[in-house]
N, C-alpha and C positions, 0 to 999 in steps of 0.2 A: 640355200637349203636344198638338199637332194630329195627328190620326190620319187614315189613309185613309178616305174616305167622308164626311169633314166638308164642310160647305157654308159658303161665305163669301158674304155679301150675299144669301143665299137663292137663288143661281143658279150659283155656281162650285163644282162637286163635285170634291174632290181625289181623284184616282184612284190615282196612283202617285208615290212619292217618287223623284225622279230624282237629285238630289244635295243634299248638306247640308254646308256648310262655314262654320265660324266664326259660327254663329248664323243664317245665312240659308239657306233651303231652297227648292229649285225642285221644283214638282209638275207632273206631267202631269195636266191637269184637263179637265173638260167644262163648257162654258157651256151649262147646261140650257135657258136662255131661247132661245138661237140655235142649239142643237144642233150645236156645233162644238168641236173640241179647242183648248185654250189652254194656255199655260204660266203658272203662278201662283207668284210669289215670296211666301213668308211669312217672318216674322222672330221669332226667339226673344226672350223678354223680356231686355232689356239689350243687344240688338244696337246698337252705337254709332252706326251710320250710317243708321238707318231713315229719318229725315227727308230726308237727302241723296238716298237712293235714290228716294223718292217724288217729290221735286222733279225729279230727273233724268228719271224716267219720264214725268212730265207734260210736260216740255220736249221729250222725244223724240217724244211723240205728235203734236207740231206739225210734224214734218219732212215736207215734201211730196214724198217720193220713195218709190215702191213697193219699192225695193231695200233699204230700211231696215226692220228689224223693227218691226212696228206695235205700239204700246201701246194697249190697249183700256180699261184702267181702272187707277186708282191711288188708294188711300184710306188715310189714316192717322187718320181721325176716330173710328173705332170701336174696340172692344176688340182687334181683330186687324187689324194693318196688312197690306196686301197690294198687289201689283202684278200686273196681268193683261196678258199680251202674246201676240202671235202664236206659235203652235206651228209651228216651221219643220222640215220634214222634207226630207231629201235627202242629198247627198254634200258633205262639207266639202272644202276645198282639200286637206287632208291625205289624205282618202279618195281624191281624184282622183290624188294623187301616189303611191299605194300601189305602183304598178308602175314608177315612174320619172317623170321630168319631162314636162311637156306640150310639144307642139309649140310653137315660138316664137310663131306667129300666134295659136294658141288661148290661150296664156298671156297675151299682150299684150291680147287682147280681153277676157278675164275680168277682168284687173286694171284695165283701162280702165273697166269697169262699176263696179267697187268704188271706184275713185278718184272717179267722178262722184257716187256715193252718199254717200261721206264728205264730198265738197265741199259737197253740199247740206246736210248736217248742220252742217258748219263755218259755212256762211253763216247758219245759224240760231243760231249761238253755242254749238253742242254738239259735243263732240269724243269720240273713242273712247278713245284713250290705251292701249288693251290689244289692239291688232290682232295676230292670230296666224292661222295657217292654219285653225284650227277656227272662226274667226269669219266666214269667207267660205264660203258654201254655194251649191251649184248645186241648187236645190230640185227636188222631184219634179214641180212644176208647170212646170218649164223656165225658171226665172228665177234671176237672181243675187240673193242676199240677204246683206247685211252685218248680222250679229247683234251685240247687246250695246252699241250706240252709246249713250253716256251712262250707261247703267245699270251696265255692268261696272266702269267706273272708280269709280262711287259705291259699289258693293258692296265693292270692294277698297280704297277710300280712296286711289286713285292720283291724283296731281295733277302738273302740269307748269308750269314757268315760261313755256314757249312751246308751248302745246298744238297749234298748227297745224303746227309743225315736227315735233312728236312723231308726229302722224298721218301726215305726209309720209314720215317714216322708216318707219313701220309699213307703209304701202302699198308703198314701195320694197322692203322685206324680203319682202312677199308676192310681188312680181314676181320677186325673187331665187329664192324657193322654187319658184314655178311653172316657172321656167326650168331649175332645177338639181335639184329635190327635196332640197335642203339648206336649213338654216335658219341665217342669219347672226347669231344672237343667243345669249345665254346661257340663255334659257328652254328648258324641255323641252317640245317640241311634238309629239313623235312622229316628226319628221323627223331625219335625220342632221345633226349639226352641220357647218357649213361648214368646209372645210379652211382653215387660216390661214397667212398669211405674215407676216413682220415688219410690224407696223403695223395688222394686222386681218385679216378674212376675205378669201379670194381673190375676185377678181371673177368673175362668172358665166362669162365667156369663158375663164377659166383652168381651170374645172371641166369644161365641156362644150363640145365643138367645134361650130361651126355656129351659135352664137347671133349674131344680127345685131349689128353694132357699135352701131347706134342704141339697141337695147334694153339692151345692156351699159352704155352711157353713161347711160341713164335710171336704171338701178339705182344706179350709182355716185353720181349727182347727187341721188338721193333717199334711199336706204337709208344711204349713207355721208356724205351732204351734201358730196360732193366738188365742187370748182368746175368742173372741165373747161373747155371753151371757152366755155360759155354760163352758167356759174354754177350753184349748187345749186338744186334744186327744193324750195322751202320750204313749199309748201302742197299740199293734195290737189288744188286747182284747177290748180296748175302741172302736176302729173302728168297730170291729165285732159286738159289742153290738149296736152301732149306726145304723148299717145296718142290724140288725137281722130280721127286718120285710119286707125287700125288696124281691120281687119275684125272684126266681132263673131261669132266662130265658136262654135258650141255645144260645150261640153266633152264629151269622150267619157266614157261611164260606165266605171267600173272593172270589168274582167272578172275573174272568179275564177280564180286559178292557185295551185296548191299550197295554202298555208295562208291565202292572202288570201281574204277573204269577198266574196260578192256584195253589191250595195247593200242597205241595210237600211232599207226604207221604213217599217216599223212600229216597230222599236225604234230600234228600232233603227234606226231612225229616228234620224238624226243630229240631235241637238238642240244645235247649237253654242252658241247664246246662253246655254244653261243652265250653262255651265262657267265657273268663275272661281276665282281664288285665286293662290297664288304661282306656279303653273305651269298654264297652260291645258291641258285634257285633250288628250292626244296622240292620235294616230292616223291613220291613214288606213286605215282599212279600213271601208268602208261597212258599215253594220250590216245583218245578214242579214234577208231578208224572212221573214215568217211562213211556215212550211212545214208540210206535212202529214207523215205517217209516211214515212220513207225507203223502206219496203218497196215501196210503190207506185211511188215514183220510180225504183227500181232494177230494176223489171220490164222485160222486153224489150218493144219496141213490138209492137202487135198484128199489124201486117203482117209483121214479121220472124218472129214466132212461127208465123203461118199458113203462111208459105213453108217453114219448117223442118218443120212437120207434113206438108205435101204431099210435100216431098222424101223425108221418112222413110217415108211411106206407099208412094210409088212404089218406093223401095229395098226395102221389105219384100215387095212383090208380086213384084219381080224375084227376090229371094232365094228366095221360096216356089216360084216357077216353076223356078228352077235346081235346088232340092232335089228337087222332084217329078220333074223330068226325069231327074236323075242316078239317083234311086232306081229309076225305071222301067227305065232302061238297065241298071243294075246287076242288077236282079232278072232281066232277060231273059238277061244274059250269065252270071251266076253261079249262078243257081238260087235257089229259094225259101228254102233254108236258110242261104245265105251272108249274114252280117250286113254292115253298112256303117258306117264311122266318118266322120262329117262332119269337115271341116277346121276349124282354129281360125278361119279367116276367115269360114267359114259360121256359126260359132257366135257370132261377135261381132255385137253389135247395131249398128244403123246410127245411132248417136248416143247421147250420154249427157246426162242431165239435170243442171242446175246447182242446187245447194242454195240454196234461198231463205231469206234471213235474216229474222227477225222483229224488230220494234221491241220491246224489253224494257221492261215497265212497272215502275218502281221502287215499292217499298212505302213508303219514307220517305227523307228527306234531312235532314242536320243540318250545322251548322258543325263543323269538325274542328280542334281546337287542343290536341293532346295535350301540348304543351310549355308551355302557358300556365298561369297561376295558377288560373284558374277554369274553363278549358276552354270558355268561351263565345265563340262567333264568329258572332254574328248568326244563331243557330240558328232563331229565330222566323221568319226570312225565307228559310230554305234551300229551302222548297218552291217558291219562285219560279223556281228554277233547273231544276225538273223538271216544270213545269206545262204544257209544250207551247207556251208563248207566249214567243217571244224578246223581246217588248216589256217583259217583267218581268225583274227581275234580283236576284241575291243578290251581296253583296260582303263581303269581309273587313272587320274593323274598320279604322279609319284609324290609321296609325302616323305620329307626328309627330316633328319635330326633325331634327337633322343626320343621324341614323342611321335615320330613318323608312323609307327605301327598303330598308334591311337589317333590317326588322322590329324596329327599335330595338336590334339586337344581342342580342335576348332569346331568339330561337329560330331554328331552321334552316328552318322552313317552317310553313305553315298552309293549310287548305283546306276543301273541301266533301266530305262522305262521303255516298254514296248506298247505301241498304240495299235490296237486291233481294228480301228476304224469304226467299229460298232460294238455294242455289248455282245459277249460270247459266253457260253457255258463251259467253264474250264474243269476238266476231270483229271488230267495228268500233264506232267511236264518233264522234260529232260533238260537239265542245265549242265553244259559242259564247261567246267572251270579250268583255269590253269592248273598245272600239276601241284602247286603249293596247297597248303591247308588253309581253307577260307572259312569264315563265319558269315553266313548270309541268311536272309529271310526272303521268302516269296510273298509279295503283296499284290492284292487285286482291288480295283475300285473303278468307279465311273468318272472320276475327275483326276487330273494329273497333279494332285496336291497331297501332301503328307496326311492331312486330316481326313481325306476321303479314301485312303487306302487301308485295307485290312490284312493283317498277317494271316497267311493260310499254311505256311510251312516254315520251319527253322532248321537249318543245318549247321552243325558245329564241327570244326576241324575236318572239313571234307574238301576233296579236290577231284579233278578229272570229271568223269561223267556221273552226274547225280540224277537218279530216277526218282520222280516224285509222283505218288498216287494219292490224291486227296481223299479223305474219308467221305466227304460230301462234295458234290460239284458246287462251284461258286460262279457267280455271274459278274461281269464287269468288262469295261472297255480297255482298261489299262492294267498291264502286268509289270511289276517292278521286281528286279533282282537287287536287293538292298544289302550291301556289304557293311558289316559292323566290325569294330576293333576286336582283336588285332588284325591288321592287314598283313599279308605275307610279305616277306622280304624279296626284293628284286634288285640285287646288287646293293647299291648304297641308298636305295629308296624303298618305299613300301607301297604296294598297289594291289588291287584286285583285278583279275583277268577272266573274261568270258569268251570262250571260243564259239559257243553256239547255244541258242535257246530254242527249244522246240516245244510247242504247246499243242495239246490234243484235247478235243472235246467236241462241242456242237455249236453251230452258229444259230 
């Protein structure tokens, strides 16, 4: 079994396991020769499609379009077969749709770029066959990237009798998603399913007002292969030609609101091409950037604090002058023996300080599976959720089958337990989840048992960085992030993922 820290070909250091499905594993790795991040696929013994993946990767390396994920190396001649490709960071289309559909011109420009990239691959005899919103990324370098061309289909064993039409349908569905923030297919992508009418999904113009008729027509002719007045668009090049004159506007980054997280350049770092399986990873919520302690971030700006201090000082001087003056007048009029009582207003100070919360340091973390047979829930990786680095992550075990999303109907929940070492007073928390939509509860208690834990927060359908501010502070030694059904899909399995847990309060 390959472990983190292993080196392939004497140069590719495997740093972090990103995903593992059906015998194929994606690693975030470092090319030590060129000092750059790369993605490395490795394969368990017996993986049935190793040769196909290597052949697809070598073919993809010959695509002359910078918008296609670059393949740097692919080798099946040694003891460990591997594929090395570009590590893409940025916001997937799902991320960009976190707060709703794109403007029509921006949507058209983005999909036009994708269509041209896929057309270039198709011209080289290579097809995607697995296009989803997570395969189209607006990179941190400011470019469109289509990830997984050739490789994803080989990994999953996907074929098509007419691959060109399959890719045309996929691009059309991406345009549908960009215009409506809905997905017109059965796959779980993290977007809402498109509403349906007899015969299939609604047209984009039936979901959202103001979509230009021309774009609505292009979607119907590609995603649904409807004839219309000009016939269906049967290839990526057909769609690229239909969109050739649209302006290429830069997508707007997702702004954080509520539970939606900010872009995640380091984890979080959206690595779209690394996801594959029965259902591509969902989400849109860009992964959160690496962040320092919240304590500093929540402090008042220096200029504001200085102004408050000056105002307070002036107010105090005025107060002292009034008191001294009043005492002098009172002494003169009432005699030396008469006392004086100051008013409540005079006794009140000119401002109150705000309690500053501290980031609480956990002593330990572990998987929490009290209803399981062995209680093991990837406890060896639990520390990755409290290491201060959102680029690393802990996840539950993968649950498979028809009832996988419901934890196999074996238990009501599973999670991560954080041991603070001693009771603390918890005021706030930030839980950075995987990009998919999760259902979870935050629980606090003095004993690491279900019966001793109390729910203090519940989030439904949330992903990315979730900020939690409790109505009232709670005390306890143990804090549990407790996932409940349905778990999000991760390829052919279902699992919950936590990149980071940060707790704030007082000891």
